[in-house]
C-alpha positions, 0 to 999 in steps of 0.5 A, a space after each residue: 875162662 868166660 871173662 876171657 872170651 869175652 874180654 876182646 868183645 869188650 874192648 872193641 865195644 870200648 874202641 867202637 864208642 871212643 870212635 863213635 862218642 870221642 872227639 868230633 874234629 868239628 867241635 873246635 874250629 881248629 879241628 874243622 879246619 884240619 878236616 878239610 885240609 884232610 880232604 884236600 890234601 887226599 884229595 877226598 872232595 866230598 870230606 873236603 865238602 862237607 867242613 865248607 860252611 852252607 853259605 860257601 855251598 850255596 855260592 859254589 852250587 850258584 857258580 856251577 848253576 850260573 856256568 850251566 846257563 852260559 854254555 847254554 846247557 851243553 855244561 853242568 858241572 857239579 859244585 865240588 868239580 868247580 871248586 876242587 879242580 885243578 887245586 894243587 895239593 896244599 902245602 904241609 899245615 904246621 900250626 893252626 890256631 885260634 886267633 878269635 871267637 866270637 859267639 858263632 863266627 871264628 878265625 883261625 890262623 894257619 902256619 905252613 912253611 913260608 905262609 901264614 893266613 888267617 881263616 873264617 869259620 863259622 858254627 853251623 848246627 852241624 859244627 864248625 866249618 870253613 867259610 869261604 863264602 866272603 872270597 867267592 862274591 864276585 
């Protein structure tokens, strides 16, 4: 009888452990890109921002600072707002595959209906991140 009372707790602990210690979506470049895409698709700026590389975040922060200075302080945009403003929902992704991985950099091929494009990924201490910093350069 005691076993049946404790069984649900045991199952809950196992499931919680699997959820916390299971596959981190940023363990692979493909998983990190999928996490980024899902955040953008759902409009979850915080989740998508967390999967951007530090250099991408830094470039966006610098742009926000420049906009603030150019507006003589009347505008104080948040970097996330600049990045996600007026962004239409991205097309569905049918496949994300690894093209190459060399050390802490990788390239993934993102396939969507009607288009394919490569995305640069970088490994940071917290996992793989989407690196758009080169496309943000003036």
